[in-house]
C-alpha positions as CSV (number, residue, x, y, z in Angstrom):
1,M,-18.5,-39.5,11.4
2,A,-19.9,-36.0,11.5
3,I,-17.8,-32.9,11.3
4,T,-19.0,-29.9,13.2
5,V,-17.9,-26.4,12.5
6,S,-18.0,-23.9,15.3
7,T,-19.4,-20.5,14.5
8,S,-18.3,-19.0,17.8
9,T,-16.7,-15.6,17.9
10,L,-13.0,-15.3,18.1
11,H,-12.7,-12.1,20.1
12,K,-15.2,-10.5,22.5
13,D,-15.1,-7.3,24.5
14,L,-17.3,-4.7,26.2
15,D,-18.7,-2.0,24.0
16,F,-17.0,1.2,25.2
17,H,-20.1,3.3,24.5
18,F,-21.6,1.6,27.5
19,D,-25.2,1.9,26.2
20,I,-27.6,-0.2,28.2
21,N,-29.2,-3.1,26.2
22,P,-33.0,-2.5,26.7
23,I,-33.7,-6.2,26.7
24,T,-31.0,-7.5,29.1
25,N,-30.2,-4.3,31.0
26,D,-26.6,-5.1,30.5
27,V,-23.7,-3.5,28.7
28,P,-23.5,-4.9,25.2
29,V,-20.5,-6.7,23.8
30,V,-18.6,-6.2,20.6
31,V,-17.2,-9.2,18.8
32,D,-14.5,-10.1,16.3
33,V,-13.5,-7.2,14.0
34,K,-15.3,-4.6,16.0
35,A,-13.6,-5.8,19.2
36,I,-10.2,-5.6,17.6
37,K,-10.9,-2.2,16.0
38,Q,-12.0,-0.9,19.4
39,S,-8.9,-2.2,21.1
40,V,-6.5,-0.6,18.5
41,L,-8.4,2.7,18.8
42,N,-8.0,2.5,22.6
43,I,-4.3,2.0,22.2
44,L,-4.1,5.0,19.8
45,L,-6.0,7.3,22.1
46,T,-4.2,6.4,25.4
47,N,-1.3,8.4,26.7
48,H,1.6,6.9,28.6
49,G,0.8,6.9,32.3
50,E,-3.0,6.8,31.9
51,R,-3.4,3.1,32.5
52,P,-2.8,2.0,36.1
53,F,0.1,-0.5,36.5
54,K,1.0,-0.2,32.8
55,P,2.8,3.1,32.5
56,T,4.0,2.5,28.9
57,F,0.6,1.4,27.5
58,G,-0.7,3.5,24.6
59,A,0.7,5.4,21.7
60,N,1.2,8.7,23.6
61,L,0.1,10.7,20.5
62,R,-1.2,13.8,22.3
63,S,2.4,14.6,23.1
64,Y,2.8,15.5,19.4
65,L,-0.1,17.9,19.2
66,F,1.9,21.0,20.1
67,E,4.9,20.0,18.0
68,P,5.5,21.6,14.6
69,I,3.9,19.3,12.1
70,D,6.6,18.7,9.5
71,N,7.8,15.5,7.8
72,V,10.0,14.5,10.7
73,T,7.1,14.7,13.2
74,I,4.8,12.8,10.9
75,V,7.4,10.0,10.6
76,L,7.8,10.0,14.4
77,I,4.0,9.7,14.9
78,A,3.8,6.9,12.4
79,N,6.6,5.0,14.1
80,Q,5.1,5.6,17.5
81,I,1.7,4.2,16.2
82,K,3.4,1.1,14.7
83,E,5.4,0.4,17.8
84,A,2.3,0.8,20.1
85,I,0.1,-1.5,18.1
86,T,2.9,-4.1,17.7
87,N,3.6,-4.0,21.5
88,W,0.0,-4.0,22.8
89,E,-2.2,-5.8,20.3
90,P,-0.9,-9.3,19.5
91,R,-4.0,-10.2,17.4
92,V,-3.0,-7.9,14.5
93,R,-0.1,-7.0,12.3
94,V,0.4,-3.4,11.0
95,V,0.1,-3.2,7.2
96,D,0.3,0.6,6.7
97,I,0.2,3.8,8.7
98,K,-0.8,7.1,7.2
99,V,-0.5,10.4,9.1
100,S,-1.5,13.7,7.7
101,S,-1.6,17.2,9.1
102,K,-4.7,19.4,9.0
103,A,-3.3,22.8,9.9
104,D,-6.5,24.6,9.4
105,R,-8.1,22.5,12.1
106,N,-5.0,22.1,14.3
107,A,-5.4,18.4,13.9
108,I,-3.6,15.2,13.0
109,D,-5.5,12.6,10.9
110,I,-4.4,9.0,11.4
111,S,-5.3,6.0,9.3
112,A,-3.9,2.6,10.4
113,E,-4.3,-0.4,8.1
114,I,-4.0,-3.6,10.1
115,K,-4.3,-7.3,9.3
116,I,-6.1,-9.6,11.8
117,I,-4.0,-12.6,12.4
118,G,-6.8,-15.2,13.0
119,T,-8.9,-14.3,9.9
120,G,-6.5,-12.5,7.5
121,D,-9.0,-9.6,7.2
122,V,-7.4,-6.2,6.5
123,V,-9.1,-3.4,8.4
124,T,-8.6,0.3,8.3
125,I,-9.0,2.3,11.5
126,E,-9.2,6.1,11.2
127,T,-9.1,8.7,13.9
128,S,-8.2,12.3,14.4
129,L,-6.5,14.2,17.2
130,E,-7.2,17.9,17.6
131,R,-5.8,20.5,20.0
132,I,-8.4,22.7,21.4
133,R,-6.4,25.8,22.4
């Protein structure tokens, strides 16, 4: 009796850069860890009301850009991130969230450490939100 091991991908999604593949003339796909990282980043960068028919989708982080960045606001942002990832990405568990203020750039730096449920891999996703006015 032969045992076969499937090497198929667990997760697959469209690449949000939408670059055209020169060979297939199609939008490329991202798989596994890249697909999950892209999904979590999408959750972090989406405000409430931006997704049709899902008014509470996203982390709604831009609402904090014009708030005073003190310890209370940083805790609120971290809690909002954890809640959004927990609610909208069932393939991961939040390990750690780090939020820091960059007052000289009028920005908030975010680092989310997540554990992928299917593989047990721990991945860090980093992004930054800046106000431009």
